[in-house]
C-alpha positions as CSV (number, residue, x, y, z in Angstrom):
1,M,23.9,-26.2,21.6
2,S,21.9,-24.3,19.0
3,P,22.7,-23.9,15.4
4,D,23.9,-20.6,13.9
5,L,20.9,-19.2,12.1
6,V,21.8,-16.5,9.3
7,E,19.5,-14.1,7.5
8,A,17.7,-15.7,4.5
9,T,19.1,-14.0,1.3
10,S,19.3,-14.9,-2.3
11,K,20.8,-13.2,-5.3
12,D,17.6,-10.9,-5.3
13,G,18.0,-9.8,-1.8
14,I,16.4,-10.7,1.6
15,I,13.7,-13.1,1.5
16,G,10.5,-12.0,3.3
17,D,10.1,-9.2,5.8
18,F,12.6,-11.4,7.8
19,G,13.9,-14.9,7.3
20,F,16.4,-17.4,8.4
21,M,18.2,-20.2,6.6
22,F,20.3,-23.2,7.8
23,P,23.1,-23.9,7.1
24,P,24.3,-20.6,5.5
25,E,26.8,-22.3,2.9
26,K,24.3,-24.6,1.4
27,P,20.8,-24.2,2.9
28,V,18.5,-27.1,3.4
29,S,15.8,-25.1,5.5
30,V,14.4,-21.6,4.9
31,L,12.0,-19.9,7.2
32,F,10.6,-16.5,6.4
33,S,7.8,-14.4,7.1
34,R,5.9,-11.7,4.9
35,S,3.0,-9.7,6.3
36,N,0.9,-12.2,8.2
37,M,2.3,-15.5,6.7
38,T,5.1,-17.7,7.8
39,I,6.5,-20.0,5.2
40,R,8.9,-22.8,5.8
41,I,10.7,-24.7,3.0
42,V,12.7,-27.8,3.7
43,N,14.7,-30.1,1.5
44,M,13.5,-33.6,1.9
45,Q,15.6,-35.6,-0.5
46,R,19.4,-36.5,-0.6
47,N,19.6,-34.4,-4.0
48,L,19.5,-30.9,-2.7
49,A,17.2,-28.5,-4.5
50,P,18.1,-24.7,-4.6
51,I,15.6,-23.6,-1.9
52,T,16.6,-20.2,-1.8
53,E,15.5,-19.5,-5.4
54,V,12.3,-21.2,-4.6
55,S,11.8,-19.3,-1.5
56,T,12.4,-16.1,-3.4
57,L,9.8,-17.0,-6.0
58,L,7.2,-17.9,-3.5
59,D,8.0,-14.6,-1.6
60,A,7.6,-12.4,-4.8
61,H,4.4,-14.5,-5.6
62,F,2.8,-14.0,-2.4
63,F,3.9,-10.5,-1.7
64,G,3.1,-9.3,-5.3
65,K,-0.5,-10.9,-5.1
66,L,-0.9,-9.4,-1.6
67,A,0.2,-6.0,-2.6
68,N,-2.1,-5.9,-5.6
69,Y,-5.0,-7.4,-3.5
70,K,-4.8,-4.6,-0.9
71,D,-4.7,-1.7,-3.5
72,E,-7.9,-3.3,-5.1
73,L,-9.6,-3.4,-1.8
74,L,-8.5,0.3,-1.2
75,D,-9.7,1.4,-4.5
76,A,-13.1,-0.2,-4.0
77,A,-13.5,1.0,-0.4
78,I,-12.6,4.7,-0.8
79,Q,-14.3,6.8,-3.4
80,F,-13.3,10.3,-4.1
81,G,-14.8,12.7,-6.6
82,V,-16.7,15.7,-7.5
83,K,-19.9,16.3,-9.2
84,A,-18.5,18.6,-11.8
85,N,-14.9,19.0,-12.8
86,I,-15.2,22.8,-13.7
87,T,-15.7,25.6,-11.1
88,K,-15.0,29.2,-10.8
89,V,-12.3,30.9,-8.7
90,G,-13.7,31.9,-5.2
91,E,-16.7,29.4,-5.5
92,K,-16.6,26.4,-3.3
93,I,-17.1,22.8,-4.8
94,A,-18.2,19.8,-2.7
95,L,-15.9,17.0,-2.6
96,E,-17.4,13.6,-2.3
97,I,-15.6,11.3,-0.1
98,K,-17.1,7.8,0.9
99,V,-15.1,5.2,3.0
100,A,-16.5,1.8,3.4
101,E,-15.7,-0.7,6.1
102,P,-13.1,-1.7,7.3
103,F,-11.1,1.3,6.2
104,D,-13.4,3.8,7.8
105,K,-12.1,2.6,11.2
106,E,-8.5,1.9,10.1
107,A,-7.5,4.9,8.0
108,W,-6.6,8.6,8.6
109,L,-7.6,10.6,5.5
110,K,-5.6,13.7,4.5
111,L,-6.4,16.1,1.6
112,T,-3.6,18.0,-0.2
113,C,-3.5,20.6,-3.1
114,E,-0.9,22.9,-4.5
115,T,-3.2,25.9,-4.5
116,G,-6.6,26.6,-2.9
117,E,-8.0,25.8,0.4
118,F,-10.4,23.2,2.1
119,S,-13.3,23.9,4.4
120,K,-15.6,21.5,6.2
121,E,-19.3,22.3,7.0
122,G,-21.0,19.6,8.8
123,E,-20.3,16.3,7.1
124,H,-19.4,18.0,3.9
125,V,-15.9,18.9,2.8
126,F,-15.4,21.6,0.1
127,Y,-12.7,22.9,-1.9
128,H,-12.1,26.6,-2.7
129,P,-9.9,27.2,-5.7
130,A,-7.5,30.4,-5.4
131,E,-6.6,30.8,-8.9
132,K,-7.7,30.0,-12.5
133,G,-6.4,26.8,-14.2
134,S,-6.0,23.2,-13.3
135,H,-6.0,22.1,-9.7
136,K,-4.7,18.6,-8.6
137,I,-6.3,17.5,-5.2
138,A,-5.0,14.3,-3.7
139,L,-6.8,12.3,-1.1
140,H,-4.2,10.4,1.0
141,A,-5.5,7.3,3.1
142,I,-3.0,6.4,5.8
143,G,-3.7,2.9,7.4
144,R,-2.8,2.4,11.0
145,K,-0.1,0.0,10.0
146,G,1.5,2.6,7.9
147,R,0.4,1.6,4.5
148,N,-0.6,4.8,2.2
149,H,-2.9,4.9,-0.6
150,T,-3.4,8.0,-2.8
151,I,-6.3,8.9,-5.0
152,E,-5.9,12.1,-7.2
153,L,-8.4,14.2,-9.1
154,T,-8.1,17.2,-11.2
155,L,-10.5,20.3,-11.3
156,N,-10.4,23.3,-13.8
157,A,-11.1,26.7,-12.4
158,E,-12.1,29.5,-14.6
């Protein structure tokens, strides 16, 4: 007969992307997974330590660092800018978009703006402002695992 496993939770919520603890009333073992890591915490002494709190802290520590690390990698791998931040209505301005490995093979890129249009000539992408004023352009990198990253720039059209 197998033991009943319940979802690993603490006062802060669910531990990991998914996790289990045993026994539910006073856990002595917690197993959880976050991203590509699997972590198991087990009480080994007669005096039981509060392992759900330890599991929550480890989850927050690993996941927080992992999220920041991925954002730093994306910032370094995806460069988005223009040579001049001022242009004229009706003139096109070249957008500089460079994506380094491994994200050049793992991300979809999408440009958005509130006004104006985009065009592509060969390997170059251009923005055409439709009216005077400030224009916010966003480059969205969408990873194949659903992770999104956005970089914004502002142009002024005279």
